[in-house]
TIKEMI-421144 format. One line per 8 residues: number of its first residue (from 1); their letters; for each residue x, y, z of N, C-alpha, C. Coordinates in pm, whole numbers. Each point is the difference from the previous one (the first is absolute). Example, Ala and Ser with C-alpha at 12.3 -4.5 7.8 and 13.67 -1.06 7.14 Angstrom:
2
1 = AS = 1319,-569,780,-89,119,0,90,120,0; -35,105,-72,82,119,6,-77,109,73
END
This chain:
323
1 = MLAIQAVR = -19635,5754,19007,63,93,-93,70,110,80; 106,57,-61,70,110,64,-82,129,-14; -8,74,110,-65,130,-1,76,92,95; -10,130,-24,67,99,84,-108,86,65; 0,3,133,-102,78,68,62,100,97; -75,109,20,35,96,104,-66,-46,128; 81,-26,101,-55,-53,125,-47,111,93; 48,121,-24,-41,118,76,37,121,-85
9 = TGGPEVLE = -40,118,40,40,119,-75,144,37,37; 69,59,-99,138,40,26,80,5,-128; 132,-12,14,90,4,-114,9,-135,-70; 92,-12,-94,14,-126,-74,25,-122,89; 50,23,120,30,-112,90,-125,-76,45; -120,57,-20,-122,-70,42,-46,-102,-103; 68,-8,-115,-37,-96,-103,60,-136,32; -83,-103,0,46,-135,31,-51,-99,-104
17 = AVDLPVPT = 83,-97,-30,-39,-108,-91,-81,-103,77; -110,-44,-59,-86,-102,62,-36,-104,-104; -40,-116,48,-46,-108,-88,-151,-11,17; -75,31,-106,-145,-2,5,-56,-104,-95; -117,-55,28,-60,-94,-94,-43,71,-128; 6,-69,-111,-47,57,-127,-152,12,8; -53,119,-21,-145,18,15,-79,-60,-117; -127,-24,24,-91,-53,-101,-96,111,-41
25 = PGPGQILV = -15,26,-130,-89,109,-41,-146,-30,32; -68,103,51,-142,-10,23,-76,53,-120; -132,14,11,-78,52,-113,52,135,-47; 20,14,-130,44,126,-57,148,27,12; 77,-92,56,142,22,21,86,-85,-94; 125,46,-20,100,-79,-70,125,-9,88; 73,-112,-15,128,-15,68,109,23,-102; 79,104,23,110,33,-90,130,-50,61
33 = RNAAIGLN = 72,-85,-73,134,-42,40,96,109,-46; 49,78,93,77,119,-35,134,-36,-64; 27,63,-113,133,-7,-61,84,119,42; -64,111,30,67,121,44,-99,85,78; 52,74,97,-81,83,89,56,141,-2; -86,97,-17,44,139,-4,18,58,140; 111,71,18,25,74,124,-42,145,-22; -79,53,92,-51,136,-15,9,73,132
41 = YIDTYFRS = 9,134,-9,13,79,122,-120,-17,92; -116,-28,-57,-118,-17,84,17,-118,95; 83,-99,-40,26,-113,89,63,46,130; 88,100,-10,66,51,122,-97,77,88; -104,58,-60,-99,73,80,-79,-98,89; -37,-115,-58,-70,-101,80,93,-59,106; 126,-20,-36,97,-56,95,26,95,117; 11,130,-29,33,98,104,-119,37,87
49 = GLYPAKLP = -121,-24,-51,-119,40,73,-60,130,-48; 64,65,-100,-57,122,-56,-139,-28,-57; -13,-114,-67,-130,-50,-44,-36,-119,88; -121,-4,53,-35,-108,93,-16,-135,-69; 41,-105,69,-18,-136,-48,-10,-91,122; -77,-106,-12,-11,-97,107,124,-89,-2; 75,0,109,127,-72,6,-12,-125,87; 83,-102,-28,101,-6,-106,-67,-7,-137
57 = AVLGLEGA = 69,54,-100,-56,5,-135,108,-26,-103; -34,-82,-100,86,-17,-116,-15,125,-86; 109,67,-30,-4,125,-73,-10,-23,-151; -12,109,-74,7,-5,-146,-136,7,-68; -7,85,-103,-124,22,-74,12,-38,-148; 120,-35,-45,24,-10,-144,81,-125,-32; -41,-70,-104,76,-116,-44,-52,-53,-131; 68,-100,-51,-41,-63,-125,51,-143,-2
65 = GVVEAVGE = -75,-84,-69,38,-140,-10,-101,-77,-80; -17,-126,36,-89,-90,-73,-116,-42,90; -119,-3,-56,-118,-44,75,10,-150,24; 2,-36,128,18,-140,38,-133,-68,33; -98,79,44,-131,-55,33,-102,113,-8; -124,-36,-30,-108,99,-7,-115,-45,89; -66,97,60,-113,-30,86,-131,-10,-78; -102,-35,72,-133,-16,-60,-47,131,-64
73 = GVTRFKVG = -55,-11,-119,-58,115,-68,97,85,-77; 129,-33,0,99,82,-71,-2,-36,-149; -26,100,-83,4,-18,-145,104,91,-66; 53,92,77,94,99,-52,139,-60,-25; 32,-109,73,129,-67,-11,-19,-150,-4; 101,-68,-53,6,-146,9,139,-39,48; 13,-120,49,130,-48,47,101,7,-116; 117,53,30,104,13,-100,12,139,-60
81 = DRAAYGNG = -101,86,20,8,138,-49,107,77,78; 66,92,-69,88,93,71,-86,115,53; 20,34,125,-83,103,64,88,96,78; -45,124,8,68,103,78,-103,75,83; 44,49,113,-86,80,87,84,111,59; -64,113,29,77,114,47,-71,84,104; -115,-43,44,-73,80,99,-58,-87,110; 77,-103,33,-36,-83,113,-89,-118,-36
89 = PMGAYAEA = -45,-72,102,16,28,142,144,-21,46; 31,51,120,133,-16,54,29,-149,20; 126,-35,-17,40,-140,17,86,-52,-113; 52,91,-84,76,-41,-117,139,-53,34; 55,32,118,134,-47,36,-6,-148,37; -32,-83,-96,-16,-143,23,17,-74,-132; 27,-127,10,18,-80,-122,-129,-12,-80; -114,11,68,-130,-3,-68,-94,94,73
97 = HLVSADRA = -96,55,-75,-87,102,57,-141,-16,-54; -98,11,91,-140,-2,-39,-44,140,-39; -60,12,-117,-45,129,-51,-141,-17,-54; -84,99,21,-132,-1,-64,19,8,-150; -71,-83,-72,18,-5,-146,-29,134,-64; -91,76,57,-34,129,-61,97,111,37; 107,-33,79,102,98,33,135,-35,-63; 0,-97,-89,121,-39,-73,-26,13,-148
105 = VKIPKGVD = 108,5,-78,-13,11,-146,91,-102,-65; -38,-41,-121,87,-88,-77,117,79,-57; 115,-62,-1,119,64,-57,0,-27,-150; -2,104,-83,-8,-21,-144,133,-49,-58; -9,-60,-118,121,-38,-72,83,125,-25; 130,-15,4,87,115,-22,44,68,127; -59,-40,115,41,53,130,43,-118,86; 126,-1,44,46,-114,79,-48,12,144
113 = TETAAAAM = 4,-112,70,-60,-6,133,70,92,100; 133,7,-4,70,88,93,-35,146,-26; -10,37,-126,-39,138,-32,-138,31,55; -93,-94,-15,-135,20,52,3,18,151; 80,-81,70,8,11,146,58,133,42; 96,49,-78,64,127,33,-84,120,-37; -95,-19,-92,-70,114,-59,-141,23,51; -66,-100,55,-143,13,24,-34,116,93
121 = LKGMTAEF = 46,-3,123,-39,106,95,59,134,-41; 128,0,-31,66,126,-36,-53,53,-134; -21,-91,-94,-45,41,-133,-143,48,-2; -89,-68,72,-138,47,7,-10,129,81; 91,17,96,6,129,70,36,110,-99; 103,-23,-81,37,99,-102,-115,25,-97; -71,-105,-36,-111,15,-95,-107,94,55; -45,-22,122,-109,85,49,50,141,30
129 = LLRRCYPV = 126,12,43,53,134,26,6,83,-127; 49,-60,-108,22,73,-126,-125,14,-85; -87,-98,4,-112,-1,-93,-133,38,63; -11,-11,133,-130,24,61,3,100,115; 104,-2,82,7,94,112,24,142,-52; 107,16,-76,22,121,-79,37,-48,-139; -89,13,-98,28,-49,-136,109,84,-67; 119,-57,-8,113,71,-60,-16,3,-151
137 = KAGDTILV = 28,115,-59,-14,14,-146,128,58,-58; 14,-11,-129,117,52,-69,17,148,31; 122,39,28,30,140,30,-1,34,147; -56,-86,87,2,25,144,143,-13,53; 35,86,96,124,-16,74,-36,-53,138; 61,-112,37,-37,-67,124,126,-27,83; -20,-20,130,109,-33,91,-26,-138,60; 100,-87,-11,-10,-136,54,109,-18,105
145 = HAAAGGVG = -41,-18,125,98,-26,105,45,-146,-4; 120,-24,50,58,-136,3,-11,-63,-138; 49,72,-99,-19,-39,-140,72,-129,-37; 97,-43,80,71,-125,-27,-57,-117,78; -106,25,78,-62,-107,80,-93,-85,-84; -63,-97,65,-85,-94,-72,-117,66,-71; -79,80,71,-110,72,-63,54,113,-87; 101,70,51,55,115,-72,47,-34,-140
153 = QILVQWAV = 69,-113,-15,50,-38,-132,-114,-17,-99; -108,-62,46,-115,-22,-90,-68,133,-31; -18,84,102,-61,131,-21,77,81,-104; 132,3,14,81,81,-91,-15,-49,-144; 19,-128,-22,-6,-53,-137,-139,17,-62; -101,-27,78,-138,8,-51,-34,146,-32; 38,93,90,-28,141,-23,71,52,-124; 125,-42,-19,75,40,-120,-70,-52,-125
161 = SLGARVIG = -51,-123,6,-69,-57,-117,-127,76,-32; -57,69,100,-120,82,-21,32,140,-51; 129,31,-5,42,131,-51,23,104,106; 10,-43,126,23,95,110,149,32,14; 28,116,54,135,37,41,12,-39,147; 97,-84,33,10,-55,135,124,53,70; -22,61,117,107,35,92,-4,-104,112; 113,-60,30,4,-102,104,81,45,120
169 = TAGSADKA = -16,-71,110,90,18,114,60,-135,34; 117,4,63,68,-122,42,85,32,122; 38,-106,72,75,20,122,150,-9,-15; 48,-37,-119,144,-12,-23,31,24,-146; 127,27,-30,41,23,-138,-21,-125,-85; 25,-117,58,-19,-125,-76,-147,-17,-39; -89,27,95,-143,-13,-30,-45,109,-97; 60,118,10,-32,106,-95,35,-43,-142
177 = AVAKGLGC = 113,-69,-16,41,-48,-132,-100,-101,-53; -50,-86,87,-103,-97,-41,-124,74,-49; -44,99,77,-121,75,-36,18,74,-132; 118,55,-22,29,68,-127,-13,-98,-116; 53,-119,21,-6,-101,-105,-141,-45,-34; -92,19,93,-139,-38,-22,-79,107,-75; 58,120,-9,-68,105,-75,-24,129,75; 43,9,126,-13,128,71,84,106,-70
185 = EEVILYRD = -60,116,-23,75,110,-61,103,55,98; -40,11,126,88,46,106,-26,-86,123; 104,-19,82,-16,-74,125,60,83,114; -79,21,104,40,81,115,38,-93,115; 114,23,60,41,-76,119,-70,61,121; -108,-62,42,-88,65,97,62,12,139; 105,-75,30,67,14,129,95,120,2; 44,41,-118,103,104,-9,-50,132,-56
193 = EDVAARVK = -114,-2,-67,-47,119,-71,-139,41,49; -34,124,-20,-134,51,27,-86,-38,-120; -83,-102,19,-76,-56,-112,-89,106,-63; -77,72,82,-94,97,-54,72,111,-77; 113,46,53,76,106,-69,50,-48,-135; 50,-124,-4,48,-54,-127,-115,-19,-99; -114,-47,49,-115,-20,-88,-45,134,-58; -9,101,84,-43,131,-50,101,55,-102
201 = ALTGGAGV = 130,-23,24,101,45,-96,-12,-75,-132; -30,-129,7,-9,-82,-121,-128,27,-79; -99,61,64,-128,25,-66,-26,149,-20; 103,82,12,-17,144,-17,-94,61,101; -5,-61,120,-85,52,106,-142,-55,-1; -35,-77,-102,-139,-45,-14,-35,-115,92; 97,-84,36,-31,-118,78,-52,-113,-88; -26,-115,62,-44,-117,-76,-150,-20,14
209 = RVVYDGVG = -56,-78,-92,-144,-27,4,-37,-99,109; 89,-97,24,-29,-103,100,131,-47,59; -5,-34,130,112,-63,68,-48,-137,48; 77,-104,-34,-26,-134,51,100,-28,111; -49,-6,123,88,-5,118,-30,-125,82; 89,-98,-9,-12,-119,82,95,0,118; 72,112,20,100,8,107,-64,43,131; -89,98,-5,-73,40,120,61,117,73
217 = AATFEGSL = 31,-19,127,38,111,89,116,82,-53; 103,-65,-51,123,71,-38,-17,90,-121; -97,-26,-83,-14,74,-125,-130,79,-11; -89,-14,96,-136,51,-15,-6,150,-22; 67,76,83,-7,145,-13,62,45,-132; 111,-60,-38,61,32,-129,-90,-34,-116; -77,-107,16,-95,-38,-104,-108,105,-19; -59,44,110,-103,103,-8,55,127,-64
225 = SSLGRRGM = 121,37,39,59,123,-50,49,-10,-144; 2,-121,-55,42,-20,-139,-115,13,-99; -122,7,51,-118,0,-87,-28,137,-59; -48,0,-122,-50,121,-62,-144,22,39; -57,109,-47,-138,35,31,-94,-115,-39; -86,-37,92,-98,-109,-14,68,-135,-25; 123,-13,48,70,-128,-12,-50,-100,103; 38,-125,-19,-46,-108,89,119,-73,61
233 = LVSYGNAS = -3,-15,132,95,-84,71,-66,-135,26; 57,-104,-56,-48,-136,22,97,-66,98; -40,-5,126,83,-59,105,-43,-145,18; 81,-92,-54,-47,-140,-5,84,-94,87; 96,53,77,81,-89,82,65,72,115; 62,-80,90,57,53,124,140,-54,26; 83,-11,-103,130,-66,16,85,66,107; -13,131,20,78,70,103,-85,32,123
241 = GPAPAVLP = -119,-55,6,-94,30,108,-122,71,-54; -110,-1,74,-123,62,-46,15,149,-27; -64,48,-103,0,143,-31,-73,77,109; 37,125,21,-63,80,106,-142,42,-36; -74,41,102,-134,55,-23,11,135,-72; -103,31,-78,-1,123,-78,-132,74,23; 10,129,29,-121,81,9,-51,32,-141; -129,-5,-24,-52,32,-132,48,136,-53
249 = LRLSQGGS = 21,97,90,45,132,-42,136,-7,-69; 84,-98,41,132,-14,-63,-15,-29,-149; -103,-71,-37,-22,-34,-141,-41,124,-80; -83,82,59,-40,122,-72,116,96,-13; 81,10,104,115,90,-3,104,-43,-104; 5,-129,-29,96,-51,-97,-45,13,-144; -124,44,-21,-50,16,-136,-118,-89,-32; -93,-12,97,-120,-84,-20,41,-144,-34
257 = LFLTRPTL = 84,-56,85,58,-132,-25,-98,-112,36; 27,-117,-57,-74,-121,32,94,-96,72; -54,-72,99,77,-99,73,-83,-127,12; 59,-113,-34,-70,-127,15,95,-103,59; -56,-91,79,78,-109,59,-67,-131,-40; 26,-47,-123,-71,-117,-51,69,-132,37; -73,-108,-12,57,-133,11,-44,-82,-121; 84,-92,-40,-32,-88,-112,-132,-71,20
265 = FDYVATTP = -27,-43,122,-116,-85,26,-132,68,-37; -6,132,11,-121,71,-37,-13,19,-151; 109,-21,-72,-2,16,-145,-11,-133,-74; 10,-112,73,-23,-132,-61,-100,-76,87; -97,73,52,-93,-57,97,-92,-105,-61; -29,11,-128,-85,-96,-67,84,-83,-96; -52,-116,-37,73,-85,-95,17,67,-136; -100,68,-54,24,72,-127,109,107,13
273 = ELDSSAKA = 6,71,113,107,99,19,137,-69,7; 6,-111,70,125,-75,9,44,-47,-138; -91,-58,-76,34,-51,-133,45,112,-92; -68,115,7,36,112,-86,138,53,34; 31,11,130,129,51,42,112,-96,-41; -19,-129,25,101,-98,-37,19,-8,-151; -110,10,-74,11,-3,-147,84,116,-52; -24,120,54,78,117,-42,146,-17,37
281 = LFAVIASG = 26,-55,118,138,-22,44,71,-100,-90; -62,-114,-23,64,-102,-82,21,49,-143; -92,84,-49,13,52,-136,120,93,-12; 21,86,101,111,95,-8,134,-73,20; -2,-111,75,120,-82,12,29,-72,-132; -103,-61,-59,18,-73,-125,45,91,-113; -42,126,5,37,95,-106,146,40,8; 61,-22,116,138,42,21,13,140,56
289 = AVKIQIGQ = -111,72,13,5,136,53,42,1,147; -36,-104,73,39,-13,140,75,-131,17; 119,7,53,80,-118,31,9,-12,151; -28,-118,50,3,-24,144,140,-46,39; 70,82,76,133,-36,46,-11,-75,133; 42,-124,0,9,-76,125,142,20,51; 12,90,95,132,42,46,67,-100,92; -80,-78,73,58,-95,94,-99,-112,29
297 = RFALKDAR = 54,-116,26,-78,-118,37,55,-54,131; -90,-37,90,37,-65,126,-76,-132,9; 63,-100,62,-75,-121,32,-110,37,100; -113,-68,-8,-110,28,92,46,-7,145; 86,-95,32,46,-14,138,80,121,47; 46,82,-95,79,118,33,-83,128,-6; -129,-11,26,-88,117,-6,44,109,96; 55,-37,114,47,101,95,109,87,-63
305 = AAHEALEG = 95,-62,-68,106,76,-66,-57,88,-111; -103,-48,-68,-64,79,-105,-64,125,58; -66,-13,115,-61,117,65,108,99,45; 111,-52,49,109,89,42,54,78,-119; 15,-66,-114,50,68,-119,-99,104,-50; -129,-33,3,-102,92,-49,-4,126,86; -3,-18,131,-10,115,90,133,76,11; 109,-66,-37,129,67,0,29,72,-130
313 = RETVGATL = -100,11,-88,13,67,-130,111,-63,-85; 17,-133,15,104,-70,-73,-51,-71,-125; -130,12,-27,-57,-69,-115,-24,97,-115; 4,-54,-121,-32,76,-120,-101,-83,-81; -107,64,-43,-101,-74,-75,-76,-95,90; -48,-109,-58,-83,-96,73,87,-103,71; -54,-54,109,66,-105,77,-92,-119,8; 54,-118,-25,-78,-124,8,51,-91,110
321 = LIP = -93,-72,60,31,-113,88,-29,-126,-78; 96,-92,-2,-14,-123,-79,-15,-118,95; -114,-70,-7,-20,-116,91,102,-111,-27
END
């Protein structure tokens, strides 16, 4: 089967196509024949070496398809079921992938397979950020960085459906227009404007209740300075590089602020948590409150070009690799 692996750490050029045998599921495992594979920024972290991985390694944490085989003891799935996974194990950049049955979910009727592949990791990330990390409620004013990105689009739509006022940021006028169309009341061009100053102006000096920041180094200080008293900065990604270290005193000086650096894996650590998160995600998609925009599709063999587009800020919404 075709698979794409990182042979060493580095840029997109380290990705190589290889021919691997189709694996056989062991006890508790299922073999998913991928129909679509989700591209996520975390894939670039493993490729670059920011996050450690044993190399060479087939990248990818997210995909969806049909269960082709089940291992001993599996009762959660049967052959022919549609299944999606979004939190590993790594190895999704392949025509077929072995996944623990308790780390995958069935795709419900009303959700197509490509949407599930595009939504699982990004959508469950949005779910825990909005509903559990900082529970957004009606009337909250929040700031969402990279509002036209894969996670950002879901965050914006879901937050609006909860009754929040959403201020977004974007890197270009075209992306700002996309974010506006999703429900952002205002969109700040973070490369050209002082984000914190604009946020304070838009909130009458009060600041926002929470900032969702997946950009990292380039936006971190502006994020902290955009918060109101006892606000929370949720730093969940490093698209521009890791966020800087912060002295605890900086949080008190900013108004008794909260700072957290969560990961999806700690919020879907158990099968009941995974099922609950996926159920909430699929429900909000089925309701129409959140629409998953698949902005671009690449053939699996062109994963290198997909990484170049993602890191070059050339993508909008979700990106899929198609085997």
